[in-house]
N, C-alpha and C positions, 0 to 999 in steps of 0.2 A: 591249327594247333589248339589242343585242349590243355588248360592249366587246372590242376586240381590242388586242393589245399595240402597241408603238411602230411595228412594221413592218406593221401592218394584217393582214388575213386571210391574206396570203401569207407572213407572217413577215418577219424582218429581211432587207433587201436590201443588197448591197454598194454602196459609194459609187461605185466605179469598175467598169465592166463587166470581166468576165474577158477576158484576151487570148486570141485564138485559139491553139490549140496549134500549135507548129511545131518543126521539128528543126534542129539546128545541127551542122554538120560538126565533127569533132574538132579540126581545125586552124583553124577560123574563130573570130574574135573577134566576139561579138555582144553588143550592149547593148540591152536593151528600154527603151523610153521609160517609165520609172517616175516617177510623180509624186513630187516632193520637197517636204518641208515647208520653209517659209521664215519667218524671223522678222525683223520690222522694228521697230526701237526708235525711238520718237518723240523729238523734241527735249526734251520734258518729261521723258521717262524718262532721257535722258542727263543732264539737269540734276539730277534727283533722285539719280541714281547718284553724280554729282560731290559732292553735298551729303553723302551718306553717307560719302564718303572724306575729308572735311575733318577736321582735327585737333580735339580737344576744346577747348572754350572755357576759357580761363584766367580764371576769375572774379575773382581778385585783381588781375590786370592791368586788366581791364575797369573794375573799381571805382576803381583808381588814376587811370585816364584820365578817368573821369567826374568825379572830384574836381578834377582839373586843369582840365577844361573849365569846371566850375562856378566855380572861382576865377579863371579868365581867364588861366591860365599855360600852357595846352596849346598854343595856336597861337603859334608863334614864326616869325620871318622865315625861319630856316633850314629848318624843317619845311615851310613853305609853298613855298619854293623847290625843295626835294627832291620834293614832291608834284607840282609843276608840271612839273619835268623828267621825272618818271616818266610823267605823263599825255602829254606831248608825244612821249616815246619810244614809247609804245604806239600813239599815233595815226599816227606816221610809220613804224611797222613795225619798229623796232629792238629 
C-alpha cells in the first residue's frame, strides 16, 4: 500500500487555477478578479455578542427584588403602569 500526502501523488494543488499571464500598459488601471473572503455572522452569533456586552449582574439588587417578590411588595400599580407604557411604546415603535 502506498500512502501519499494530502495532495495525492502530484503534491498539493492550488485551490484556484493560476491566471494566464498578461501585460498591462503603464497608464491603464487593471483589476484582476481576485476571490475575496467573506464573513457572515448568524443571528445567534449576534445575540451571543450582545450577551457578552451586557453589564455585570448586581447580585445584591437581584436578591433585594427576590425578597420583595416573595413578600408581595414588588408589584405596585405604579410599576405595572410604567411597564405597560414601556411595552406599548415598544410595540408602537416609539
